[in-house]
C-alpha atoms as one frame of an Amber mdcrd trajectory, in Angstrom:
protein
   1.153  61.659  68.935   4.071  59.039  69.376   6.738  59.496  72.037  10.317
  59.618  71.205  12.870  58.446  73.377  15.968  60.267  73.006  19.143  57.988
  72.894  22.450  59.351  73.945  25.443  58.544  71.485  28.900  58.489  71.995
  31.737  59.298  69.589  34.580  56.590  69.582  38.067  58.333  70.630  41.139
  56.672  69.766  43.026  58.628  72.173  41.101  56.652  74.955  42.002  53.182
  74.026  44.735  51.537  76.259  47.404  50.306  74.150  48.110  46.815  74.163
  51.711  47.322  73.351  53.852  47.847  76.643  55.672  51.323  76.557  59.455
  51.104  77.252  60.578  52.815  80.410  64.028  51.859  80.563  66.047  50.508
  77.383  68.282  47.286  77.298  70.925  47.198  80.037  73.524  44.648  78.298
  76.327  42.597  79.649  78.363  40.143  78.403  80.839  37.570  80.134  83.627
  36.383  77.848  86.246  35.326  80.529  87.830  31.731  80.610  85.290  29.341
  78.981  82.231  31.856  79.356  80.549  33.229  76.141  77.269  34.477  77.782
  75.017  37.466  77.474  72.538  39.086  79.933  70.224  42.054  79.369  67.323
  43.637  81.109  64.754  46.425  80.407  61.515  47.714  81.971  58.496  48.192
  80.184  55.022  49.416  81.336  52.146  47.298  80.935  48.962  49.536  80.470
  46.620  46.451  80.688  47.664  45.121  83.777  49.135  48.599  85.258  52.241
  47.207  86.233  56.165  47.451  85.417  57.529  44.479  83.745  61.502  43.623
  84.018  62.092  41.735  80.696  65.508  39.679  81.161  67.158  37.754  77.933
  70.067  35.714  78.859  72.079  32.795  76.997  75.164  32.145  75.074  76.352
  34.932  72.893  75.159  34.395  69.080  71.887  32.655  70.171  68.439  34.227
  71.182  68.700  32.765  74.686  65.908  32.467  77.111  63.745  35.636  78.092
  61.866  35.749  81.509  59.452  38.528  82.692  58.989  39.855  86.297  56.291
  42.011  87.332  56.583  45.178  89.890  53.814  47.391  91.029  56.464  50.505
  90.739  59.088  51.706  88.356  61.233  52.128  91.135  61.161  48.497  92.584
  61.982  47.516  89.213  65.078  49.847  88.846  66.320  48.578  92.378  66.083
  44.788  91.148  67.805  45.687  88.095  70.584  47.631  89.661  70.989  44.570
  92.179  71.171  41.820  89.451  73.452  44.053  87.479  75.953  44.626  90.612
  75.905  40.809  91.306  76.720  39.969  87.506  79.474  42.579  87.377  80.775
  40.774  90.431  80.929  37.371  88.369  82.934  38.775  85.558  80.091  40.260
  83.318  80.832  43.583  81.838  78.654  46.317  80.012  78.622  46.729  76.479
């Protein structure tokens, strides 16, 4: 008689798949500076990157009406990212930017 080896099977569960799309933690905070010759915008948001398990501050800035530049800065915690954003906002408001 032939011996049959039992093979374990697993069922695919899509809920267990880590999303490659970052989850938005804090929506855009938007600032503009139109004083004098200025015509600039500055906006920031926090997303959580599940793949790298870190909070990312996405910053977009440039001339109003154009796409501008985008940079990303990683943080180990959401609170550190919040502190960073609040510090940048405080400095931008002191330079003449206003919230929109």
